[in-house]
N, C-alpha and C positions, 0 to 999 in steps of 0.2 A: 143449480140456478144458486144466481147470486141476490144476495137479500140484504140491503141497506134501509136503514131507518129512515121513513118519509121528512120531508122538510117542511115546518110551518110553512101555512095558506098564505096566498098573497091578502090584501084586503077584499079583494072579490073574492076570494074562495077559490083559487085557483092556487094550485103545485107552482112553489117559487121557481125558475130554469133553471140551467148554466149561461145564461146570458151577458154576457160584459157589459150592459145597460148601466153608466154610474151611476142612475137615480134609484136604481133599483135594492136599496137597501131602508131596512127597518130598524126601528127604536131598537137601543140592548133592551134584551130580556132582563127583568129587578127580582122576578118570583126566584123562590130556593129552587135548587137542580133538582130533578125528577129524578126517582132513585128505579130499579132495574136493571136486567140486564143486557136491557137494550137501548136503556134510557141515555141523553145525549146532555152533555154539561153545557150552561149559557156562554153563547158567543160572544165576547165582547164589543165584536164589530157586526152585531147585527144579524150574525146568517144562520143556519143551519147548522148545528152542532153534530151532524153525522161525522162520523168517519172520513176521512182524506176522499175525496170525489175525483172520478176521475171521468173525463167528458170524453168521446168520442173520438178520434182522428182527428181531424179538420175543426172541428168547432171552437168558439169563442173560446169557451171554459179550457178548452181541451192547450190549446195554444197561448194560455194565459192575455186574454187582446188589454188592452185599455179603453180609454171612454171612446176614443176614436176608431179605434179598429180598423186603423190603419196599413198597420204590418202584417202580412202573410203569417209572421213568425211571433205574431204579440208585442204590442209597446206598454210600454207605462203611459200613465194616465195625459200625460201632457206629448207622447208619442215622439219620445226622444231618444229612448233605448234599442236599441235594436233588437235585443232579444225579450223585454218586460216579463222574465220570469220569473215566480213567486219568489224565489231567491233575490234574484237583484233588486224587485220592489221592497220585500222588506230591508234589506240594505239600506233602503230609501225612506224608513220610514212609511213607504205608502202600506207596506204587508198585503200585497195582493195575493188574496187565497182562491187560486185558479181561476184566474183573472178579475175578479174583483178587488175593486178598490178601497179600502176600507178608512173611512176619511175618520174615525178616533183609532186608529192601532195605534200600537208602538212599535211597529218592526218585527211581532213574537211570530213566529210560526206554529199554527195549531192541530197537531198531528190527530190521526185517526187511530186508534186500537179496534184491535178486533168485537170486542163486544159493545163497541157502537160510541164510547166515549174520546172527548176530546182533553187535549192536553196541549199547557203553553211551553217550550223551551227556552222563552226569550229569545226569540231571535232563527234569521233561517240558520241553518247548519250541516255539516256535509251530507247527511243521508236524508234531512227532510225540504231539503229546496227543489227547487228543477236541474235538469241536466240541458244542456246545450239544446237539444232537441223537444226540448218543452216537455216532457218527463220527469214526472218526482226521479229519483235516487231506487228509493225504495218500496213506494206506491205504487207505482204504475208499468206494467209490461208493455211492449211496443204497440202491442193490439188495443189499449187502452183497458183492460182490464186492473182491477187492482187488487194487488199482487197480498196482501195479509186482514183485505177489508170483506172477507166473507165470510157467510156461517150455514152451516148445516140446515135443510131442510124442516129439518125435526126443531132448531130452535128459533124458526122466523113462523113453525106452527104457533110454538110454544108462549111465544110475544104476541101472537094476533095481530100483526103487523102487515096485513096482505097489501094495505095500500104503500108500505113502505117499495113493498116488490114493483109498484109501479110508478113508483118515483125515482125510484133505481135506476129503473129501465129509459123511464124519461131524461134522467139526468148525464147517465152515467153511457148508454147507448150500447151495453150489456146485449140485451132482447131483442132490440129493434132499435128501428131510426129513432134518429132524435129527433124532439119535436119543437126545439126553440126557433126562434125564426130564422137561424141563417139555415138549419136542417142539411141536407143531402148536398145542394150546391156550394156550402161553403167544404165539405166533404172531396168533394171534386175539385174545389177551386185549388186544395192545398197539398202539393204531391208527399210521400210518405217518407217521412225523413229516412236519410242512405243509412243502413246497418252501422253496427260500430264495429262488427268482424272486417269488413273493408277495411278501416285502419288498422283493425291485427294485421292482417296479408300486406298491406303496405311495411307496417316494421318490422314484419317477419323478414320481406324479398330486401330491405335496408341492411339487417343487420346482417343475411347469407356474402351481400354483396359486400358488406365490410370484412365481413370472413375472409373472403376470396380474394381481396386486394391484399389483406396481412400475410393471407398463405405465397401469395404473388411474389408479394416483397424478399420474407426469407427466402427462399426457395433460390430469386436470382440472387441473394446476400452468402449463397454459400459458394467455396473458392470454387469445388469442382463445376458447376453450371456456371457463374462466371467464367471460369476460364474458358469454358467447351463454345460458348456462346462470344469471348472474346470482350465481354463486355469494359467500360472505364475501371468499373473500381475492381477485378480482377486483378489478387496477388499477385499473379504471375506473367500476367500481360508485358509484351516486351516493352520497354522504353526507350528504346531504340539500336542503332548497333551493339553489337559487343562489343565492351573496350577489349584493347590491344593488353595478353597479359604481360607485368610490368616485374623486370626480373628482381628477386629476395638478394638482398646482399647485407651485412653485416656493418657497412660504411656507415655515416653519421653521414646524414644528407643535410645540408645546409637549408637554413628556412629563407625562402625567397632569393639563394642565391647569396654567394657573401658581397653582401654590403659594404659599403665603405668602413671603415674601422676605426675608432677612437686614435685623437692623438694622446701623447701624454700628457702634454699642457694643460689639452681640456679637460681630459677627466682629475687632473690634480683641481682643476678650479670647481670641477662641478663638486668633490667629494670633499674640500675645505671645509664645509659645514655641516655634515652630517659625518665623518668620521671625528668628528672633532668632539660629539659629543661627550658631556660628563658623566653621561650613565656605562659606558662600555670602558670605564678606569682607564686599564693602559691598554690598546685597542695595536695586534700585531696583525700586517697585512697583504696581500699582494693580489695585486687583478693583472692575468695574461692573457694576452690576446692566443687564443687557441692555433687561429687562422698561420700566425708567425713563432709564436712560441717566445713573442717579446715580452717585457714585462712592462705594464704603463703607467702601474700606481705602486707604490711600497710603503710602508711604515714597520717600522721594526720585524722586516722580515726573515732576518736571519736571529732572533731572540729565540732559544729553547723556550718554550712556556708550555704550559700542562696543557694537551691538547681534548681531552673527556673524551666522547664517544668518538670525534672524528680521528681518533686512533685505528678505527675499524675501517676508512681509506685505502690503509699501508697494510692493514690484514689482507682487507680483499683482492689487491693490486700484487699482492705476492702470491694466495693462494689460483690465483688465475694464470698470473707467469709463472709459476713453478706445479702444481697440480695438474692444468687446463683445467675448460671449461668442463668437460666428461665423465671426469673423472666421481664413483658413486661410492656410497662408504657402505663395507655390506657387514652385517650379522650373519653368522654363520652356526649351527646345532650339531655335535657329531655324539655319535653314540660311546657313551663311555667304557662300555664290555661290549657286545653284540651281544644282542637276546638277553639283557641283564634288567634292559628297563630303565638304566642310569641315562639321562641325558645331559651333556656340557652344551652349554651356551657359548661360543667365544666374541665378548665383545669387539666391534670392529670401528669403536669411536661415531657412530651413529646415536645423537641426540634426538631426531627428530621423531624416531620411531613411536606410533600412532597407539593410541588406546583405542581409536573406535571402531566402529564396526568396519568391515569392507565395503568399499563403494561411500563412504561418508568421511569429508575431507575437516581436518586440522588446522589448525595457523597454518602448518608446513604442507601446503598442497605438493600433491606428487610423493609424500613421505610414503616409505614402508607401512603394512599393519601389523601389531602381533598379533592376531588374528591368523592372518596369511602364513607367519612361521608356525604356528602351534599345526592348521594345519599339513603342512606340510611334516611334521615332527609324526602326527598320529600316523598318517597314508605309508611316512619307512618305518615305521613302527608298530604297526595292526594295531594303536590304540595301548601298544603294552611300554606306560611311561610311569613309572615309579618315584625317581627322584631328576630333580632338575638343579644346578650346580650352575653359576656364573664366572667366567674367568676372563677377567679384566686387566691382563697382565702388558694390553695396546700402551694403556696411556699412564705415566706415575703415581703415587698418592694422595699427591697434592690437588688438595679442595681450590686453593682460593692463589691468589698470586701478593708479590709482595706491593704493598702501599693498600688494599684493602681494608675498608675500614669492617667491625668484627660484624656487622650488622646487614654486610651485603651480601652473604648468601647464609640461608636459606631468607628468600627476601620476593619482591612483587617483581626485581626484576633480575633477580640472577638466582640458581641454582650452584651450591658445590655441583665442583667439575667432576664425574664419572665419563666411562667409556661407553655407556650405555645409560639411556632412560626413552621413557616414554614422553612426547610434548615437550620436551625442553625442560622437564621435572615438573610443570606445572599442575594443579590438581584441576583445574579447569581445563580441558586441552582448547574449549574454542574462547578464552579470556586471554589476551596478552598480559592483562596487570593482577592475573591469580597468581596467589601463593605458591612458594614451591615448596616440593617437599625435601625433608632435610639432609634424605638419603635416596633418592631417586633409583638406583642402579638397583638398591633390595625392593623397590617398589616391582620395577620390573620383573625380577626374578618372583616374584610371590603372585603378580599376576598370572603370569604365564604357568606357575606348578599350578594357577586355578584355574586353568583348560583342560587339566585333566582328574578325573576323579579320585583315581587313588594315589597322585604324586604329590611329594612333599618338597622343600627345597631341604637338598643338602650340600654342603658345602664340601662335605668330604671328599667327593667325586674328583674336585682337580688337585687333589693333597698329591705329591709321590710322584710318579714321575708319567701319570696320565695325563696331566696339563701341555709336557712337551713333547708328548705323541704325539698329539692334534695335527700337527706341522705335516706329519706322514698321512695322517686320513682324511678320508674323502667325508666330507660335509651331508648328512641327509636331511639337510632344510638350510638356506641363505633368502634372504632377503633384501635390497639396496635401498639406500636411500633416494632423493634426486639427484640429479647431476650438479657438481659445484658449481656452473652458472648460476644456478638455481640457488641453491642454498648461501651465495653470497649476495644474494640479491634480498635472499628472505632478510639474510642478517640485518643488511640494512635500512631495509624497510621498516624493521620492526624492533629497529638497534639493538638484536638480540646478542645481550651478554655471552650467555654460555653458548651458544651455537660460534659466534666468533672465538670463544678459546677453544672449541672443541675441532676446528678450522686450523686453528694456528698451530696446534699440538701437530694435524695430520703434515704440516708445512715444515715442522722438525724432524719429524722423521724421513720424509721425505728429503731433507739436506743432512742425515746423518745424525741430529743433532738429539738430544732428550728429548722424548717425548713426554715434556715439563712446559708449565707457563714459562721460564728463564729462556728454556731450551726453544722454546716455538718466538720467543719475542725476539733472541738474536739471528733466528733462520729470517724471519720475517725481514732486517735489514740486510741479512746476508742477502737475499733476492733483490731486494731493491737498489742497491750498491753494484750486484752483477749486473743488473737493465741500465744503465747508466742516470740513475738517481742521486744524487749529493744529500746524502743521511748524515753530511757532518754535523754534530753537534747533536745529532738523536739520541736518545736513551728509551729502551721500554721493558715494561717486567709485565707485560700480557699483553692479551689480543684487544681487548673488547674496551679500554678506557677507563675504568674501573680504577685502576692505578692511580693514586695523586702524584708519582715517583717518575710515570713520564715524564719525557723533556721530547719536544719535537717543534720546527720551527714551520712558519707558514711558507716557509719559500717552498719546502717538500711536500705540502701537501696540495698547494699550487701548480706546481710540476706536473705530480702524476696525476691533476682533472685534466689540467692541460695536454699532457702528450690521448687521456680518454677521450678529451672532446674536439679534438683535432680534425675536422672535417678532411675527409678520402679527396688523396691529389694533392692536399695541402702542404706546403712549405716543409711542418712543423709534422704531420704524421709519417708514420713508419713502422715498421713490424711489430712494437711493442702496442700500437693502438689498437688494432685488431685484437689482439686477444683483451685489452684492458674494455673493450667496449661495453660488453655486459655490465660493467660495475657504475655507466651511467643508467641500465634500466631499474636497479635500485635506489636511486636518490628518490628522497619524497620530494614531491610538488609541492610546493607553495600554494598554498588555498586550496588543496588537496588531499593528498594520504599522507599516510605515514604520520614521522615526526612534526611534519609543518602543515596538517591538514588546520588544524585551527590558529593559523597564523597567516599574515596576510591578507586581514579581511576588509580595515578602513585603514584612511587615510592615506598619505606618502604609500607606505608599502603595498595596498592595494595593487599599485601599480606593476606591480614584479608579480602577480596572480597568477599562475602559469607558466609564468616564462623564467620563474628561477628551480632551479631544482639543485638540493642540497644535504648532505650531512650534517644533521645540530650535534652539540656536545653541549653536555650543564655538569657543573660539580661545584653547587652553592656553596661548600666549606672553601673553596680555594679564587669566587667570584670568577670561576673558567664559561665561558658561553663561547662556543666556538659552530662556527657555518663556512664548511667548504664544499663547493660545487660548482656551477655554473651556471650563467644568464645568457638569453639571446638579447642582442640589443632592438629597441626600434629600426634601425638600417640593416636588422640580420646578418649581426658583424658576433660571434661565440667567444664570450670571454670567460677564461677561469678564474675563482677568486679565493681564495683563504683568510677567514676573519677570523680572530681568536679574540678574546678580553683574558685579564686578569685582575682579581680583585676588584671587579664591580659589585656596587652593594647591590645592585635591584637588579634580580632574576628576569623580572618579567620587563621592567624599563634598560635592560640592556637588550633584550633580542628584538625586543622594537627598533628600539637603534639598529643593528643590525640587519633589518627588514627594510629600514629606511635605506640604509646606505646600497646595499644589494640594488631593491627598486629603482633607485636614483640611475643607475648601473643599466638599466632597464632604459628608463627612458630618454637617457643623454644620450645625445649626438655625438656631445664631444670632442668637435674639430673646430 
C-alpha cells in the first residue's frame, strides 16, 4: 500500500485534485511548519507539501499540462512548449509542479522526501525534472508510481492519516481510478510512451552494424584477401604487361642520348665570371668533353698543384687498373704448433675488418667480421686456444707518410697505418668522424684473444722460424674483405684516408715495389703511365692526399675522369673505360651523398644539385680546395672536369665558388 500525506482541502471542504486548472491556486501559508514524521513544509506556490506527486498516466497532472491543456504531451500556460515538463517550466520561471503553474514561483523545484517533507534546490536539475516522456527521472516509474515516496503501513497507521491514503489514491491513481475532471477518458486518449529499451536496442544494432563495416573493411584491406579478389588496391595486382628484361651492362648510359656538346668559345664566355672569383685564389682547372676527349676550357692545366684528397682519384684508378675489381684482402690464422693452443694471425692489409656482431654492418658494407674469424679458429682447435699473436710483415712499419702533419694520425680522419685493424681504426664503428686508436693493430689482436676464455696475447709466437713457415702451412681460418671495386667506392664516398693508404700499399705489392708510402706512391704513377695517362709533373708521397708535398696537374685528374666517364661506343671510350667505370659510383653526389651532401643547396650552385658528381679535397693550411668529377649538361652531354685552388683565403667561400663553376657547366648550352 502506498501512503502520502493528504493535501489541504479546498475552500468547499473537498480535497484538491491533480487538475491542470490555472485558477486552482491558494494563498501561500504563513504559519510555522508543522512538525512530525509525516508533516509537510509550506509550499511557497500555495500547493500541497506532500512528496513529489505522480499522477496516473494520461492525466493532466501526469503530463504536466498548462492552462489550456491542448497538447496531449502537456504544454506550458501559453501553449508554446511542445513538452511542457516541470523542468522546462522551471527554466522559464513558471515553476510548474506536476502541471500546475505557479504565479509566484521563482523557478525552483520542490522535491518530496520519504518522510513527507519538501525541499527546494533552487531550480530544476538533472534528476529532479521531468524526462521527455513526462515522468520525473527519479520520482516516477513508468506505471505512474513514485519510486521513493512510499512508507510502510505501520508508519501510516502511526501517523493516523487514513485520509491521506484516500487522497493519495485520488491524486496518484495508485489504488484506483482518478477522480479528476479528465478521468479515464484522458487515460484512454493518451498512448503509453514508447519504452526506453527500444532506443537501447536501436543503439545496439547501430553499434553492431558499425563493427561489421569496420571488420569488413579491415578484411578487404588484407593483402591476401585483396589479391585473391583482385581488388584495385591489391599490392600484387598486375598493372599491365610484364616489361621486357633489360640487359645489364657496365657501360655508362647517357641521359637522354648524347645531346649537342658545348663549344670552347661558348664555355669560355660562360665561365669568364665564375672562374675569376677572388674567392678561388689561384685556380687551376680543365673541362673535357667525355664523348670526344676534347678539352673545352682550361686555366693553368699544366701547373703542378697540391691536390689534397683529389689524390684518391689517382689511387682509385691505379687500383682498378692494376688489382682489378674482384680482388679481396685476406686475413688468415695458423696454428703455431698443432695441438698446442698457439694461434698466429697473419695480417693481409685489410683495415675494414668489423668489430660488430655478425649480421650487423659497419661503415664498410660487406666487410669481414672478427667474430667469424674467431668462430673458425674455435671450430678448428675445438676451443683449445691459449695464446694469440699477430704477424704484420705484409707492410713496412711506417705509420704515416712524408708531408703529414703530426696531428694527422691518430685523429678523426686517419689512423696510424697498420696491415690490419678493426673498423678503419675508429673507436665507434658507425661514426665516420670518430676518433681513431693510436695502435689499431694491437687493439685487434686484443679483441681476438678476448673471444677465448683462456687465451692471452703472446708476441713470442711470431719470433724465430715460425713466421717464415706460415707460407708452407694451411690456414685454419680465413676471412676476406669486400671486393676491390667496393673498397674503392667506399674510399671515395667517405674520403677514407686510412683505406686509401692500405689500397695503395697493395698496388706497390702488385708492382713489386716496397709496401710503404713511398713505394705505393711510385707504383700508382707507374700504373697510370703504363695505361697511357700523362703523369708529367706529378709527384706523390701517399695515396690519400694528406701529404702537402704531393703535386699533380689538373690535366691529369680531368683526363682520368674523362676516360672513366666516356659513354659506351663513343670515340673516347676504350678498354680502360670499363675498368675505371666503378670509380664513378664512388663519387659523391651534389646535395645528396658523401662530402657533397651539404653543398649545392641554394643560389646558383643549387642548379647542379644531383647532376654534379665529384671528389672533394681540402687542406686549409695551403688554401687548397679541389673538385674533380663529371656533370651532365641540360642538353645531355657529359663533361669531365678538375678544379683546384691554391692560396684561397676562405675555405667556405672557395667551396661555394667552385660549386658555382660546376653548376654553370650544368645549365650552360654554351654553343
